[in-house]
C-alpha positions in Angstrom: -93.6 32.8 -31.7 -91.2 31.4 -29.2 -92.4 28.9 -26.7 -92.9 29.6 -23.0 -89.9 27.5 -21.8 -87.6 29.5 -24.0 -88.9 32.8 -22.7 -88.5 31.5 -19.1 -84.9 30.5 -19.9 -84.1 33.9 -21.3 -85.5 35.6 -18.3 -83.5 33.4 -15.9 -80.4 34.1 -18.0 -80.9 37.9 -17.8 -81.5 37.7 -14.1 -78.4 35.7 -13.6 -76.3 38.2 -15.6 -77.8 41.1 -13.6 -76.9 39.4 -10.3 -73.4 38.8 -11.6 -73.0 42.4 -12.5 -74.2 43.4 -9.0 -71.8 41.0 -7.3 -68.9 42.3 -9.4 -69.7 45.8 -8.4 -69.8 44.8 -4.7 -66.4 43.2 -5.1 -65.0 46.3 -6.8 -66.4 48.5 -4.0 -64.9 46.3 -1.2 -61.6 46.3 -3.1 -61.6 50.1 -3.4 -62.3 50.4 0.4 -59.3 48.2 1.1 -57.0 50.1 -1.1 -58.4 53.3 0.3 -57.5 52.2 3.8 -53.9 51.4 2.7 -53.7 54.8 1.1 -54.7 56.3 4.5 -51.8 54.4 6.1 -49.5 56.1 3.5 -50.3 59.4 5.3 -48.5 58.1 8.3 -45.2 57.3 6.5 -42.4 59.4 7.9 -40.6 60.1 4.6 -43.3 62.5 3.5 -43.3 61.2 -0.1 -46.4 60.4 -2.1 -47.4 58.4 -5.1 -50.8 60.0 -5.2 -54.1 59.3 -3.6 -57.0 57.7 -5.3 -59.5 59.4 -3.0 -61.5 56.3 -2.3 -62.3 57.4 1.3 -62.2 61.1 0.8 -66.0 61.3 1.5 -65.3 60.2 5.1 -61.6 61.2 5.5 -60.6 64.4 3.6 -57.3 64.0 1.7 -55.4 66.5 3.9 -56.5 65.0 7.2 -55.7 61.6 8.8 -57.1 59.2 11.3 -55.1 57.7 14.1 -52.6 55.1 12.8 -54.0 52.3 15.0 -57.5 53.0 13.7 -56.3 52.9 10.1 -54.5 49.6 10.6 -57.6 48.1 12.3 -59.7 49.3 9.3 -57.3 47.8 6.8 -57.3 44.4 8.6 -61.1 44.5 8.7 -61.3 45.3 5.0 -58.9 42.5 4.1 -61.2 40.1 5.9 -64.2 41.4 4.0 -62.3 41.3 0.7 -61.4 37.7 1.4 -65.0 36.8 2.2 -66.2 38.6 -0.9 -63.8 36.6 -3.1 -64.8 33.4 -1.4 -68.6 33.8 -1.6 -69.1 35.7 -4.9 -70.2 33.6 -7.8 -67.2 31.8 -9.5 -68.0 33.5 -12.8 -67.5 36.9 -11.0 -64.2 36.1 -9.2 -62.8 34.4 -12.3 -63.4 37.6 -14.4 -62.4 40.1 -11.7 -59.3 38.4 -10.2 -56.8 39.3 -12.9 -58.2 42.8 -13.2 -57.9 43.4 -9.5 -54.4 41.8 -9.4 -53.1 43.9 -12.3 -54.6 47.1 -10.7 -52.9 46.3 -7.3 -49.5 45.6 -8.9 -49.7 48.9 -10.8 -50.8 50.6 -7.6 -47.6 49.2 -5.9 -45.6 50.2 -9.0 -46.4 53.8 -8.4 -44.6 53.6 -5.1 -41.6 51.9 -6.7 -41.4 54.3 -9.5 -41.4 57.3 -7.0 -38.6 55.5 -5.1 -40.6 55.5 -1.9 -38.9 53.5 0.8 -40.5 50.1 1.4 -42.6 49.7 4.6 -45.8 48.6 6.2 -47.9 50.0 3.4 -46.2 47.5 1.0 -46.8 44.6 3.4 -50.6 45.3 3.4 -50.5 45.7 -0.4 -48.9 42.3 -0.5 -51.8 41.0 1.7 -54.3 42.3 -1.0 -52.4 40.3 -3.7 -52.4 37.2 -1.4 -56.2 37.5 -1.0 -56.6 37.6 -4.7 -54.2 34.7 -5.7 -54.0 32.4 -2.6 -55.9 33.6 0.5 -54.7 30.9 2.8 -51.1 32.2 2.3 -51.9 35.6 3.8 -49.8 36.6 6.8 -50.7 39.9 8.4 -47.7 42.0 9.5 -47.0 42.0 13.2 -48.4 45.0 15.1 -45.8 47.6 16.3 -44.1 46.7 19.5 -45.3 43.1 19.2 -43.1 40.4 17.5 -45.9 37.9 17.5 -47.9 37.3 14.3 -50.8 39.6 14.1 -54.3 38.2 14.7 -57.8 39.5 14.7 -58.6 41.4 17.8 -62.1 42.0 19.3 -62.0 45.5 17.8 -61.3 44.1 14.4 -64.0 41.4 14.7 -66.6 44.0 15.7 -65.6 46.2 12.9 -65.8 43.3 10.4 -69.3 42.4 11.7 -70.5 46.0 11.4 -69.0 46.4 7.9 -70.5 43.1 6.8 -73.9 44.3 7.9 -73.3 47.4 5.9 -72.1 45.4 2.9 -75.2 43.2 3.0 -77.5 46.2 2.9 -75.4 47.8 0.1 -75.4 44.5 -1.8 -79.2 44.3 -1.6 -79.5 47.9 -2.9 -77.0 47.3 -5.7 -78.8 44.1 -6.7 -82.0 46.0 -7.1 -80.3 48.8 -9.0 -78.8 46.3 -11.5 -82.0 44.4 -11.9 -84.0 47.6 -12.5 -81.5 48.9 -15.1 -80.5 46.3 -17.7 -77.9 48.6 -19.1 -76.0 49.2 -15.9 -72.5 47.6 -15.8 -70.1 47.0 -12.9 -67.3 49.6 -12.9 -64.1 50.1 -10.9 -63.3 53.6 -9.7 -60.1 55.1 -11.1 -57.1 53.9 -9.1 -53.6 55.6 -9.0 -51.3 53.6 -11.3 -47.6 53.2 -12.0 -46.3 52.8 -15.5 -45.1 49.2 -15.3 -46.7 46.2 -13.6 -43.3 44.5 -13.2 -42.2 47.3 -10.9 -44.9 46.4 -8.5 -44.1 42.7 -8.8 -40.4 43.3 -8.1 -41.2 45.5 -5.1 -43.5 43.0 -3.4 -41.2 40.0 -4.1 -38.2 41.9 -2.6 -40.1 42.5 0.6 -39.3 38.9 1.4 -37.3 37.1 -1.3 -37.5 33.9 0.7 -41.3 33.8 0.4 -41.3 31.1 -2.2 -45.0 30.4 -1.7 -45.9 33.9 -2.7 -43.7 33.8 -5.9 -45.2 30.4 -6.8 -48.7 31.7 -6.3 -48.0 34.7 -8.6 -46.6 32.4 -11.3 -49.5 30.0 -11.0 -52.0 32.8 -11.3 -50.6 34.3 -14.5 -47.8 32.8 -16.6 -47.1 36.3 -18.0 -45.7 37.3 -14.6 -42.9 34.7 -15.1 -41.5 36.6 -18.0 -41.9 39.9 -16.3 -39.9 38.8 -13.3 -37.1 37.0 -15.1 
């Protein structure tokens, strides 16, 4: 019969793993909302081309309808801030495991645009912001707003939106934590995301947005050495 200290250690280990699964799910959900917002921005592109829609926000914005562009942009900026916070405060074990998965998913998401030969635009700039949050958050530079050449910053509207969404996220996190602790078999899972065929197509597209952005290229290389060979 095992001793009491061993059983306590086992219980603590199980609880820790359950909390990590719940944190991973929260990170996946915040990521999906961010990509969902960027896909909403795709609806405003003038070329009328599409690489597909993952349907992340279809429960609040039906696929064949669209919100005002300014509202969509505010939503994306708020979600980027929340994603950054989630990557910062989630347990290191969670971010270490999820970072490359989210990075590869984002690059293939961008690849779908490249492989459809969709003109580069604001959507790609925000997709680059997602990659920056994942690999080097302090390097993220939001695109300037239309009609304003100054670097974009957080407005009162965005701050209020972030605070509201953070409150929602805390409540959702508490609910998820309970669900994962109540069900020892429950695993964190990402929702299906539209994907291109080749990761390097996404890398090329983002790098060519600003070939002079050496900091971005170095951060990509530092994050995954395989990216070096893909981009050579």
